[in-house]
N, C-alpha and C positions, 0 to 999 in steps of 0.2 A: 214364660219368656218376658223379657223386659219390654215395657212400652216405649222406652226411649232408646234412640240410636246410641249404641255403646262402642262403636268403632273407635280405635285409637286415633288421636290427632295426626294429621299428615306430617311426614318428616319435613324438617326445615331445610331450605336450600343450603348448599354447602357454604356459600358466602356468609350466611347468617351465623355460622358456627366459628367464625374467625375470632382471632384474639381481640380485635377492636369491638366486635359485637358483644363479646363476653364482658369487656370492660364497661361498655355502655349499660349493660344490664346491672352490673354491680353499682353503677352510679345511682341507681334508684335507692340504694341504702345510704348514700351520702346525704344525710338530711340537712345539716346545717341548722342555724338558730331560727330560721324563718320558715322551715318546712313543718306543716301540721303533722300531728301524730298519725292521723288516719287520712289517706288520700281518697277523696270522693270525686267521682267524675262530675263534670260541669253540670250535667242534667239533674243531679241529685242535690245540688247546693242552691242556697237561697240568696237573693239580692237583699242587701241591707236596706236599700231605699224602699223596696217593695214591702219588707217587713215593717218598716217605720210607718208607711202609709196604712197598712192593715191595722196597726196598733192605734193610729190616730182615728181611723174610721170606727174601730171598735169602741173607743172612748166616747166619741160623739153619739153613737147609738145608745150606749149605756147611760150617758147623761140625759139624752132625750127621753129614754124610758123612765129615768128617775123623776124628771120634771112632770111627765104625764101622770105617773102614779101619785105624786104629791098633789097635783091638781085634782085628781079624782078623790083624794082624801079631804079636800076643802072646797067642795063644789059651791058651798053657800057664800064664799067670799072671793069669788072670781076676780074682782078688780085688784085684789092684793096678789093673787097668784100669778098674774101676768108678768110680774117682775122676775119670776123664776127663770124666764127665758133670757134675762140679762146674764144670769149665772151660766146658763147653757151656752151662750155665745162666748162669755169671758173665759170659762174654764179651759177649753182646748188651747186658746191663745196663751193663757198663763202657763199651762203645762209645757208648751213649746218654748216660751221665753225662759222658763226656769230650768230647761235642760232635761225635761222628763222623757224626751225622745232621742237622746244621744246614746244612752247605754254604753258608756265608756267601759273599757276592759277593767279599769282599776276601781270602778264604782262598786261599793259594797251594798248588800241588801238594805241595811239600815238607812243609808243615804238615799237610796232609791225610794223607799217608803216615805222618808222625811220630805223629799222634794214633792212627791205626790200629794201628801197632806197639806204642805205649805201652799201649793197651787190651788187646792180646793178651798182652803181658808180664805185666800185672797179673792177667789171668785165669789165666795159667800159675802165678802165685804161689798162687792158690787150689788148683790141682791139687797143687802141692808140699806145701802144708799137709795136704791130705787124704791124700796118698800116704805121708808120713812116719809117720803113725800107723796105716797099714795094713800087712798082711803083705807080704813080698817087696819092701820099700822099696828094696832094693839094685838092683832093676831100674828105678829111677826115671829114671836118665839116658838110657838108650836109648829109653824110652817117650816122654820129653819131646822127644827129637830127632825121632822119627817124627811125633809130634803137631805139632811145629812145621813139619815138611816138608809135612804134609797141610793145614795151616790157615793158617800165617803168610803164606807166599808167595802162595797163591791169593787170600787176603783182601786183601792189600796191592795186588795187581794189580787185583782187582775194584774196590776203592775208588778207585784211580787212574783206572780206566775211568769210574766214576760221576762223578768230579770233572770229567773232560773232557766227558762227555755232558751233564751239567747246565749246564756253562759254555756249551756249544754251543747247547742249548735256550734258554738265557737270551738269548744274542746273537741268535738267530733269532726271538725273541718267542714261543716256544712253551711257556714255563713260567711266567713272571711274570704274575699276574692283571692285567687291564686294567680301569680304572675311568673312569667319566665322573662328574664332580662337578657337582651342581646347586646353585647358589648361590655367588656370588663374595663370600664372607664371611671374617671373621677365622678362623673354624673351618676353612674351606677352606685358608687360608694355613698354619694349624697342621698340617693333614694333609700338605700339599705339602712343608713344611719337613722333616717327619719322613721322608717318602719320599725326599727328596733325600739324606738321610743314609743310610737303610737300603736303598733301592732294592728294597723288598719288593713293590712294585706299580707299575704304570705308570698315568699319568693321560693319557688321550687328549685331554681338553679340558674346558673349563668352559662351563656354560650357566647363565644367570641369568634368573629370571622378571621381574626388574626391569632388563632389559638397557639401558634408556635412562640408567641412573645407575650402571652397573657399569663397572669398569676394563676396559681392553683385554686385560690379562693379570695373572696373579698369579705372581710368582717365575718369569716366563718362560712359564708355562703359559697358552696363549691362551684367551680367552673367545670361543667360537665362535658365540654368538648367544643368543637368548631361548628360552623354553620351546617356542614354536611351531616354532622352528628344530630343536629336538631331536627332536620327533615326526617320524619318518620320515627322519631324517638318515642319510646313507650310512655313517656311522661306527658306528652302533648294533650291527651284527652282530659287531663286534670287541670289544664291551664285555661283561665278565662281570657287573658290578654298576653300578647307578646310585646314587651316594652323595649324599643330601640333606644339605647342610652348613648349612642354615638352623637357627638355635637352636631347640631343642625347646620352649623357653618360648613361642615364637610358634606356638601350636598351630593357630590358624586358618590361617596361611600354610602350615604343614606339611600340614594336611589338604587344602588346595587343590592343593598340588603333587602329593601322593600320588594324589588323585582324577584328575588329568590324566595322570599317568605310569602308572597301572594298566593302561592299554590296551596297554602294551608288554610283550613277553615276558621282559624282563630282570629279574633280581632287584633289588629296591629296598631300600636300607638307610639308616638315619638315623645320622649322625655325632653322637655324644653330646657335650654340653657337659661341661666339667671337673667341674662340680658334680653331673652325672648319672652319672659313671663308676661309682660304687658303688651305683647304684640297684637292683641285683639283677635286671636284665633277664634273662629266661630265654633269650632268643635272642641274647645278647651275644656278639660275636666281636671280634677285634682285627686291625688291620693297622698295622705300624710303631708299636706302643704307643698307637695311637689306637682307642678303643672304638667299635664299630658295633652297631646293633641291627636285626634283620631286620624289615622292614615289609610287603613284598609280593613276589609272584613266587616262583619255585621256588628254594629254597636248594639248592646243588649236592649231589648224592648221588654221590660219586666212585666208590664201590664198585659201585653199581647200574649206572652208566654204563659201567664197565669190563666187567662181566659181560654187559651188553647188547651191547657191541661184540664180545666173544668169541662170543656167541650168533649175531650177525649174520654174522661171518666163517665160523664153522663150518657153520651151516646154509645160509648163502648159497652156499658152495662145493658143498654137497650138491645144492641146488636147481639150480645151474648144470650140474652133472654129469648130472642127470636130465632137464633141459629143453633141452639144446643140440640134440638131434635135432629137436625141435619148432621151435626158432628157425631152424635151418638150412632146414627145409622152408618156413617162413614167408618167409624171404628169397627162396627160389626162386619162391614163388607171387607175391610182390609184383613181382619182376623180370619174370616171364612175363606179368603182367597188363598191363604198359605202362610207358612211360617215367616217370622221376621218381626221387627219392632213396628208398632203402630205409628209412632211419630219419628220425624227426622229433624234433627237439630243441626244448624250450620252457623259457623262464625261469619258474621257480616259486619260491615261498617255501620255504626250508629252516629249519634250526634258528636261532633268534634273529633271524628275519627275513632271514637270509642269502639272496641270490639264487643259485640253483643251476640248472644245465642238466639237465633231466630227459629221459631217453631213452625213446622209444617206437618201435614199428613204425609207419610211415606208413599210415594207414587212409583218408585222404581223397585226392581228386585233387590232384595237385601244385600246380595253379594256384589251388586254393581253400584251401590250408593257412592256418589261423588261429593266428598266433603268440601272440596276447594273449587268446584266448577271448572276443572281443567278441560272438560269437554261439555259444552252447552247442549241442551236437549234440542234435537232437530226433528223434522217430520219423519214419522215412521221409526223412531228410535226404539231399538229392540230392548233397551233397558227398562222401558216403562211398562208396567203391568196393565191388565185390562181395566181394573178399578182405577189405576193411576191415570189412564187415558181420559176417563170420564171426569175425575175430580180435577185434573189439570185443565181440561177444556172448559169447565164451569167455574174454575178458580176456587173450588171448595177446598183444595189442598192448602190454601192460604188462611183458612178460617182460624186455626189455632193461634195465629199471630195476634188475635184479640187479647190474648194473655200477655203478650209483649206490650201491647198498648196499655192495659190496665196496670202493668208493672212500671210504666213510665219510660220504657226503652224505645218505644215507637209511638207514633201518632196515627190517628185514623187516616189523615191526609198528609202526604209529604213525598219526597223522592223515594222510590222503591229501593230497599237495601240490597246491595250487591255482595256476593261472596268475596271474602278476602282472598286475593290472589287469582280472581276470575280471569280467564284468558279469552281474548278475542283473536282467533287464529293462534299464532304462537307468541303473542305479545300480551302482557298483563294490561287489562282494560284501563286501569288507572293511569297508565303511562301514555295513553293515546291523546289525552286532552289535558292541557295545562290546568284548566279550571275544574278538573274532575273532583277534587276534594271540596270544592265549594258546595257540592251537593250535600255535604255534611254540616252545613251551617245551621240546619234545623234537624229535628228528629226525622228518621225515615218513616214512611207511611205504608199502610195496607193498600191504599190506592193513591193516585196522584194525578197531577196535571198531565204528565207524560202518558199515563195509562189511558186517560180518556181522549187523548189526541193521537192515538194510533201507535205510540211507542211502547209496545208490550212484547213480552216474550224474549227470546235470545237476542243479544246484540253481538252478532258474530262477524261484523265488518266495522272498520274504523268509522265509516259514515254513520252507522247506526248508533255507535257510542257517542259521537259528537252531537247527533240530534237529541239523544236522551239527555245528555248533560245540558244542552241549551234549553230544553223544555223545563228541566228541573230548576235551573237558575232563574228562568222566567217566572216560575211559580214562587220561588223564594222572594223575589223582588216585589210581587204584587199580592202576596197571601193576605187573606182576610177571612172573617167568619163566613160571610156570604159566599165567597168563592169556594171555601171548604164545603159548605152545604151543597152548592151546585155540583161539585165534583162527586160527592157521596151519592147524591140522587141520580147522577148520570152513570155511575159506575156499572150497576147491575144490567140495565138495558144495553149499554155499549158492549160489555163483555159477552153477554149472552147472544148479541147480534153479530159478533165477530166469529166467523167460522173459518177464517183463513190463517190467523196468527197462531203459530205454534206456542203452546204454553205447557 
């Protein structure tokens, strides 16, 4: 028997099979000139600013190692060696000034290597000037030769590798930011024209709140529908930002657009008119020389996301090493209890409303498995097996989600992922709270702030849904490494001490 739940996916609601829905699905194939060849969800793509910082830090470490090794080779003339640190300080600055960290799309490998060599030669000139006025300057030539051997070749090879890697990431759609433009306006045309020249960002498509009078495309970028088509569109998990291109002077229209788009987890920015570019906006940023101002949603924090990913990988491997015996015994218990798959997989919401398959140990009888959580588990539920009762009570059934964490779909700490289409009573839970999708501004977690504050188990009333969402948003606003650590340390004793909550 298969270890994985193989039940067919649930039938779609009738309204999703309408002509309009079919047209929206076909829109995914209308790529346009600014759509990447491969669509990668936001969680799998990299920030250009973060990659640049990593390259700069790598260069500094490599140059420092080269200076140290050179100094170790000439211990007997330390007064002269001290000037090597002039080169160590000058080289990163010269690399930056000469454009070694821009990585333009049109830059060839030869130019990349030439810029790197030129910056290193210029930094060596600083060493020469410092060395000529220092004692033992007769030892300059051998010192420079050793310095060059330890820094030039490794740095040139490294920058050649970065050039290739960034080129590969761009071609695979993992580096360039993805935009959705709201408003088929002249400002949108100006943004698209700039991006066609610079290729600094992708435009996945256009949506217009006045779709009945909008063109079918702008510069080949397709208009995929109206504002209602955008809400819940399958392309949203691939978008980093929603760019409102409606003139900022049309304040009423902008406010209406923002009010409707706030329900989405994506960052929302306003494309400024030319007369507003020098308006002194505190949150102003730029793409392809076009100014944007942050309106709503979470502006990306690349450093925090990187450290959270490192935390997930490091602690996730430790959790896996500690819990694999428990998981092995659970597999045996489920298999001995009766026929059926060991694991249960369910489609749930991930980061940016991405649909992910979340793993659990099966706790229900195979024939009663509920893929869409149409009926939440309550006390004494006859669908739950004897083994299932124990592993749900102790939350052992959630342990396979450690593989979702290691795969990057989830975090150790975050809002708990809910099943797509989950019902609270007869109403879809996501429709009960306007801010429901804000839970998806970060990756879902195996545990979270809500779980350690009593919001666990089924959310079968509107009040429980509202409390869960409020706790999740509170966590998103105050998340930190130390808060995550406290939540993880609190989870086991709190869950084991809770004998009342149905899980």
